[in-house]
C-alpha positions in Angstrom: 176.3 69.9 184.8 177.0 72.1 188.1 180.0 72.1 190.2 179.5 70.9 193.8 181.8 71.1 196.7 181.2 68.1 199.2 182.6 67.8 202.5 181.8 65.2 205.2 183.1 64.0 208.4 183.5 60.4 209.2 183.3 59.0 213.0 186.9 58.8 214.6 186.1 55.8 216.3 186.3 53.2 213.8 189.3 51.3 212.2 191.4 53.2 209.5 190.4 50.5 207.0 186.6 51.1 207.9 187.0 54.8 207.5 188.3 54.6 204.1 185.9 51.9 203.0 183.1 54.7 204.0 184.5 57.2 202.0 184.8 54.8 198.8 181.3 53.9 199.2 180.0 57.7 199.2 182.2 58.0 196.3 180.8 55.1 194.5 177.2 56.9 194.9 178.7 59.9 193.0 180.4 57.5 190.5 177.2 55.8 189.7 175.6 59.2 189.0 177.9 59.9 186.4 179.8 62.8 188.5 183.3 63.9 187.0 185.5 64.4 190.1 187.6 67.5 189.9 189.3 67.3 193.1 189.4 64.4 196.0 190.8 65.1 199.2 191.6 62.8 202.4 192.1 65.7 205.0 192.7 63.4 207.9 191.6 63.6 211.4 190.8 67.0 212.6 189.2 68.6 215.8 185.6 69.7 215.4 184.5 73.1 216.3 182.1 71.7 218.6 181.0 68.5 220.0 178.8 66.5 217.4 177.3 63.2 218.5 179.6 63.1 221.5 182.7 63.0 219.0 185.5 65.7 219.4 187.4 64.8 216.3 186.7 63.5 212.9 188.0 62.2 209.8 187.4 65.0 206.7 186.9 64.4 203.2 186.4 66.8 200.2 185.1 66.0 197.0 184.8 68.7 194.3 182.8 67.3 191.5 180.8 68.1 188.7 177.4 66.3 188.3 173.7 66.7 187.9 171.4 67.8 190.8 169.5 64.5 190.9 173.0 62.8 191.8 173.5 65.5 194.5 170.0 64.8 195.9 170.9 60.9 195.9 174.3 61.3 197.7 172.6 63.4 200.3 169.8 60.5 200.8 172.6 58.2 201.3 174.8 60.3 203.6 171.8 60.8 205.8 171.1 57.4 206.6 174.9 56.4 207.0 175.7 56.4 210.6 179.2 56.1 210.1 178.9 60.0 209.1 178.6 62.5 211.7 178.5 65.9 209.4 178.1 66.7 205.7 178.1 69.8 203.8 177.1 70.2 200.2 177.8 73.4 198.6 177.2 74.4 194.8 180.1 76.2 193.5 180.1 79.3 191.5 182.2 79.3 188.3 
């Protein structure tokens, strides 16, 4: 199992309930892949460094997980087709 830091930004033009639901759906993808959560952070609404898909702000979420590369690949597949996520970044953390 490898350690990964996964950060994603959710669109700011949705209701708070829908934003949390989106984060929970993405968390479930990792849980279904037997990921172990080391850290989970809702960083709230922040200003983006530059405009992304016509948005200047977004809701940031950070997951630090220990999981397999296959689970990360499935997460990436799901997040790419999710229109509610405007940006994501997955980094393999060094121990």
